[in-house]
TIVEX-369133 format. One record per residue: x, y, z of N, C-alpha, C, O in turn. Coordinates in Angstrom, 3 decimals, decimal comma. Atoms other than C-alpha are relative to their C-alpha. Example, Ala and Ser with C-alpha at 12.3 -4.5 7.8 and 13.67 -1.06 7.14 Angstrom:
BEGIN
(site (0,890; -1,190; 0,000); (12,300; -4,500; 7,800); (0,900; 1,200; 0,000); (1,936; 1,181; 0,665))
(site (-0,820; -1,190; -0,060); (13,670; -1,060; 7,140); (-0,770; 1,090; 0,730); (-0,261; 2,198; 0,899))
REM end
This chain:
BEGIN
(site (1,256; 0,489; -0,515); (-15,369; 7,952; -106,169); (-0,264; 0,587; 1,382); (-1,394; 0,968; 1,685))
(site (0,197; -0,478; -1,370); (-14,811; 9,092; -102,588); (-0,505; 1,435; 0,059); (-1,168; 1,827; 1,018))
(site (0,466; -1,376; -0,016); (-15,466; 12,681; -103,541); (-1,429; 0,184; -0,505); (-1,980; 1,281; -0,420))
(site (1,364; -0,090; 0,504); (-18,864; 11,879; -105,077); (-1,008; -0,851; 0,761); (-2,214; -0,645; 0,627))
(site (0,885; 0,888; -0,758); (-20,279; 9,183; -102,759); (0,382; 0,046; 1,457); (1,558; -0,076; 1,800))
(site (-0,279; -0,059; -1,451); (-20,600; 9,463; -98,994); (0,512; -1,318; 0,530); (0,129; -2,379; 0,037))
(site (-0,517; 1,156; -0,726); (-18,716; 7,042; -96,750); (0,821; -0,975; -0,833); (0,933; -2,146; -0,471))
(site (-0,903; 0,829; 0,787); (-16,420; 5,694; -99,468); (1,414; 0,306; 0,458); (1,809; 1,471; 0,482))
(site (-1,367; -0,233; -0,454); (-12,866; 5,219; -98,191); (0,843; 0,669; -1,082); (0,627; 0,459; -2,276))
(site (-0,841; -0,746; 0,943); (-10,214; 7,448; -99,774); (1,181; -0,813; -0,531); (1,717; -0,485; -1,589))
(site (-1,176; 0,749; 0,435); (-7,443; 4,843; -100,038); (-0,181; -1,482; 0,382); (-1,120; -1,847; 1,090))
(site (0,090; 1,448; -0,236); (-6,808; 1,091; -99,897); (0,044; -0,293; 1,492); (-0,737; -1,113; 1,976))
(site (-0,126; 0,281; -1,443); (-5,749; 1,161; -96,224); (-1,328; 0,248; 0,712); (-1,745; -0,558; 1,544))
(site (1,293; -0,305; -0,631); (-9,025; 2,803; -95,196); (-1,074; -0,997; -0,435); (-1,900; -1,417; 0,375))
(site (0,977; 0,974; 0,534); (-11,063; 0,461; -97,420); (0,208; -1,352; 0,676); (-0,757; -2,007; 1,068))
(site (-0,309; 1,267; -0,635); (-9,285; -2,578; -95,972); (-0,477; -0,010; 1,457); (-1,017; -1,010; 1,930))
(site (0,450; -0,095; -1,385); (-10,012; -1,387; -92,430); (-1,517; -0,084; 0,099); (-2,054; -0,760; 0,976))
(site (1,465; 0,008; -0,022); (-13,677; -0,790; -93,211); (-0,537; -1,390; -0,321); (-1,481; -1,852; 0,320))
(site (0,441; 1,342; 0,363); (-14,067; -4,185; -94,873); (0,310; -0,986; 1,118); (-0,522; -1,839; 1,426))
(site (-0,341; 0,875; -1,137); (-12,265; -5,956; -92,016); (-1,013; 0,137; 1,124); (-1,505; -0,860; 1,652))
(site (0,987; -0,251; -1,059); (-14,574; -4,328; -89,471); (-1,373; -0,584; -0,372); (-2,047; -1,197; 0,456))
(site (1,317; 0,507; 0,440); (-17,654; -5,216; -91,536); (-0,031; -1,519; 0,000); (-1,042; -2,106; 0,385))
(site (-0,033; 1,456; 0,008); (-16,574; -8,847; -91,965); (-0,112; -0,563; 1,419); (-0,805; -1,554; 1,646))
(site (0,062; 0,456; -1,380); (-16,068; -9,233; -88,225); (-1,393; 0,229; 0,612); (-1,901; -0,623; 1,341))
(site (1,340; -0,297; -0,510); (-19,404; -7,569; -87,401); (-1,047; -0,953; -0,563); (-1,898; -1,463; 0,166))
(site (1,040; 0,777; 0,683); (-21,417; -9,529; -89,935); (0,072; -1,490; 0,352); (-0,916; -2,216; 0,240))
(site (-0,153; 1,428; -0,356); (-20,013; -12,883; -88,802); (0,112; -0,220; 1,517); (0,414; -1,333; 1,948))
(site (-0,152; 0,074; -1,439); (-19,982; -12,161; -85,048); (-0,816; -1,104; 0,654); (-0,346; -1,754; 1,587))
(site (0,875; 0,991; -0,622); (-22,869; -14,469; -84,244); (0,003; -1,349; -0,711); (-0,786; -2,236; -0,385))
(site (-0,084; 1,268; 0,737); (-21,887; -17,231; -86,665); (1,442; -0,403; -0,259); (1,975; -0,157; -1,341))
(site (-1,404; 0,392; 0,167); (-18,408; -18,645; -86,098); (0,232; -0,867; -1,230); (1,305; -0,801; -1,828))
(site (-0,206; 0,832; 1,189); (-18,941; -21,149; -88,906); (0,104; 0,832; -1,273); (0,720; 0,393; -2,243))
(site (-0,099; -0,871; 1,170); (-19,330; -18,250; -91,363); (1,403; 0,593; -0,149); (1,764; 1,069; -1,225))
(site (-1,360; -0,515; 0,057); (-15,779; -17,169; -90,500); (1,002; -1,024; -0,529); (2,133; -0,683; -0,875))
(site (-0,929; 1,080; 0,401); (-14,276; -20,509; -91,485); (0,191; -0,026; -1,524); (-0,683; 0,373; -2,293))
(site (-0,318; 0,153; 1,420); (-12,604; -21,168; -94,820); (-0,784; -1,174; -0,598); (-1,173; -2,109; 0,102))
(site (0,606; 1,110; 0,729); (-14,207; -23,373; -97,430); (0,929; -0,355; -1,176); (1,972; 0,274; -1,357))
(site (-0,824; 0,374; 1,150); (-12,822; -25,065; -100,516); (0,027; 1,141; -1,026); (0,924; 1,200; -1,867))
(site (0,122; -1,081; 0,995); (-13,887; -21,951; -102,469); (0,467; 1,348; 0,516); (0,980; 2,155; -0,260))
(site (-0,299; -1,321; -0,525); (-13,286; -19,011; -100,124); (0,932; -0,103; 1,239); (0,834; -1,049; 2,021))
(site (-0,819; -0,046; -1,215); (-10,645; -18,089; -97,517); (-0,871; 0,397; 1,190); (-1,930; 1,000; 1,023))
(site (0,727; -0,406; -1,204); (-11,793; -17,624; -93,945); (0,158; 1,496; 0,237); (0,998; 2,152; -0,379))
(site (-0,029; -1,445; -0,291); (-12,419; -14,162; -92,522); (1,377; 0,417; 0,496); (1,892; 1,443; 0,052))
(site (-1,306; -0,371; -0,535); (-9,125; -14,127; -90,593); (1,040; 0,039; -1,130); (1,910; 0,910; -1,125))
(site (-0,940; -0,002; 1,110); (-7,218; -15,007; -93,793); (-0,239; 1,205; -0,906); (0,719; 1,805; -1,395))
(site (0,303; -1,178; 0,809); (-8,993; -12,269; -95,734); (0,568; 1,258; 0,627); (1,146; 2,098; -0,062))
(site (-0,513; -1,180; -0,714); (-8,078; -9,704; -93,080); (1,522; 0,018; -0,051); (2,125; 1,067; -0,280))
(site (-1,463; 0,107; 0,076); (-4,473; -10,943; -92,997); (0,488; 0,396; -1,388); (1,475; 1,121; -1,517))
(site (-0,390; -0,349; 1,368); (-4,275; -10,667; -96,782); (-0,086; 1,484; -0,257); (0,798; 2,063; -0,889))
(site (0,146; -1,451; 0,181); (-5,577; -7,105; -96,727); (1,088; 0,768; 0,733); (1,655; 1,721; 0,199))
(site (-1,041; -0,679; -0,786); (-3,158; -6,081; -93,977); (1,370; -0,172; -0,660); (2,179; 0,755; -0,696))
(site (-1,281; 0,249; 0,660); (-0,264; -7,715; -95,821); (0,147; 0,879; -1,234); (1,217; 1,437; -1,477))
(site (-0,027; -0,838; 1,187); (-1,149; -5,873; -99,015); (0,246; 1,468; 0,386); (0,975; 2,176; -0,309))
(site (-0,201; -1,367; -0,465); (-1,296; -2,591; -97,081); (1,446; 0,209; 0,408); (2,037; 1,244; 0,099))
(site (-1,407; -0,085; -0,430); (2,138; -3,286; -95,540); (0,903; -0,003; -1,203); (1,868; 0,760; -1,237))
(site (-0,820; 0,047; 1,219); (3,594; -4,155; -98,946); (-0,063; 1,342; -0,718); (0,957; 1,823; -1,211))
(site (0,146; -1,295; 0,630); (2,194; -0,900; -100,363); (0,842; 1,048; 0,774); (1,543; 1,861; 0,172))
(site (-0,715; -0,966; -0,807); (3,665; 1,073; -97,472); (1,512; -0,163; -0,195); (2,227; 0,829; -0,329))
(site (-1,408; 0,259; 0,201); (7,070; -0,586; -97,885); (0,457; 0,514; -1,360); (1,542; 1,082; -1,485))
(site (-0,305; -0,455; 1,334); (7,016; 0,187; -101,573); (0,108; 1,528; -0,032); (1,008; 2,091; -0,655))
(site (0,039; -1,470; -0,001); (6,167; 3,821; -100,935); (1,228; 0,575; 0,700); (1,770; 1,583; 0,248))
(site (-1,161; -0,501; -0,698); (9,001; 4,287; -98,460); (1,243; -0,043; -0,852); (2,176; 0,733; -0,644))
(site (-1,176; 0,195; 0,828); (11,439; 3,119; -101,127); (-0,160; 0,541; -1,418); (0,617; 0,194; -2,307))
(site (0,213; -0,551; 1,337); (10,069; 5,053; -104,092); (-0,632; 1,379; 0,115); (-0,884; 1,878; 1,211))
(site (0,681; -1,297; 0,024); (8,513; 8,316; -105,123); (-1,460; -0,152; -0,336); (-2,128; 0,843; -0,614))
(site (1,385; 0,296; 0,328); (5,146; 6,660; -105,770); (-0,952; 0,609; 1,017); (-0,618; 0,742; 2,195))
(site (1,046; -0,493; -0,907); (1,965; 8,130; -104,307); (-1,107; -1,045; 0,117); (-2,258; -0,685; 0,360))
(site (0,999; 1,053; 0,034); (0,173; 4,769; -104,388); (-0,797; -0,080; 1,286); (-1,999; -0,339; 1,237))
(site (0,699; 0,133; -1,281); (-0,703; 4,768; -100,675); (-1,129; 1,004; 0,129); (-2,171; 0,691; 0,706))
(site (1,025; -1,034; -0,141); (-2,675; 7,972; -100,917); (-0,835; 0,168; -1,245); (-1,718; 1,024; -1,293))
(site (0,759; -0,105; 1,237); (-4,001; 7,440; -104,406); (-1,435; -0,422; 0,244); (-1,673; -1,358; 1,007))
(site (1,401; 0,375; -0,156); (-7,789; 7,297; -104,622); (-0,286; -1,365; -0,611); (0,354; -1,787; -1,574))
(site (0,397; 1,286; 0,566); (-9,450; 3,972; -105,210); (-0,782; 0,233; -1,282); (-1,597; 1,153; -1,353))
(site (0,708; -0,079; 1,268); (-10,704; 3,475; -108,753); (-1,009; -1,112; -0,087); (-0,715; -2,235; 0,322))
(site (1,036; 1,035; 0,133); (-13,911; 1,594; -109,483); (-0,388; -0,155; -1,431); (-1,246; -0,977; -1,753))
REM end
């Protein structure tokens, strides 16, 4: 997808960073929008989850021959 559409991240780590930045920008003027609800995690929890997933992927890659970290995102 990244090779056919402009501004699409090439990997999960880049996508997570872009989404984290967008979530913080879009909720900057509304602290209540960042809070968790019974249905959705808060913005900080979403960002933590994305970072944790990126770290887990990186750890996996260091211990294997997988190319998951640099693999393109599939839609």
